[in-house]
C-alpha positions as CSV (number, residue, x, y, z in Angstrom):
1,M,17.7,64.5,96.0
2,N,17.9,60.8,96.1
3,S,15.0,58.4,96.6
4,R,15.5,58.1,100.4
5,E,15.3,61.9,100.9
6,D,12.1,62.0,98.8
7,I,10.5,59.3,101.0
8,D,11.5,61.2,104.2
9,A,10.2,64.5,102.9
10,F,6.6,63.1,102.5
11,S,6.4,60.8,105.5
12,P,4.7,62.4,108.6
13,R,6.9,62.7,111.6
14,R,5.4,61.0,114.7
15,N,5.6,62.8,118.0
16,P,6.0,60.6,121.1
17,V,3.1,60.5,123.4
18,T,4.1,62.2,126.6
19,P,2.9,61.1,130.1
20,L,1.1,64.4,130.5
21,T,-1.0,63.7,127.4
22,I,-2.0,60.3,128.7
23,F,-2.8,61.8,132.1
24,L,-5.0,64.5,130.6
25,C,-6.8,62.0,128.4
26,L,-7.5,59.8,131.5
27,I,-8.9,62.9,133.3
28,M,-11.1,63.6,130.3
29,V,-12.4,60.0,130.2
30,F,-13.1,60.1,134.0
31,F,-15.0,63.4,133.6
32,C,-17.1,62.1,130.8
33,A,-17.9,58.9,132.8
34,V,-19.0,61.0,135.8
35,L,-21.3,63.1,133.5
36,V,-22.9,59.9,132.2
37,L,-23.3,58.4,135.6
38,V,-24.9,61.6,137.0
39,Y,-27.2,61.8,134.0
40,A,-28.3,58.2,134.6
41,A,-28.9,58.8,138.3
42,T,-31.0,61.9,137.7
43,K,-33.2,60.0,135.2
44,R,-34.0,57.4,137.9
45,A,-34.5,59.9,140.7
46,N,-38.0,60.4,142.1
47,P,-37.9,63.8,143.9
48,V,-40.4,64.5,146.6
49,M,-41.1,68.1,147.5
50,L,-40.9,68.8,151.3
51,D,-42.5,71.5,153.3
52,Q,-40.6,73.6,155.9
53,N,-40.8,70.9,158.5
54,G,-39.5,68.1,156.3
55,H,-42.8,66.5,155.6
56,P,-43.8,65.5,152.0
57,L,-46.2,68.0,150.4
58,T,-49.5,66.6,149.1
59,Q,-50.1,66.9,145.5
60,S,-53.0,69.3,144.8
61,S,-54.6,70.2,141.6
62,G,-54.5,73.9,142.3
63,K,-51.5,76.1,141.6
64,A,-49.4,77.5,144.4
65,K,-49.9,81.2,145.1
């Protein structure tokens, strides 16, 4: 083997990035962004428990039966 073949034998071959790979990576980034936004929104949320008529329940110190 000559020196050129030795160099080619040890150099990694680069695969071209296909459009499908880029598309799937963009979908993954979008999904992660949605997860982060939903997490941030739930941390800021202040839920209010409603009764059957849609009125807010009063907070009582006793447990519900």
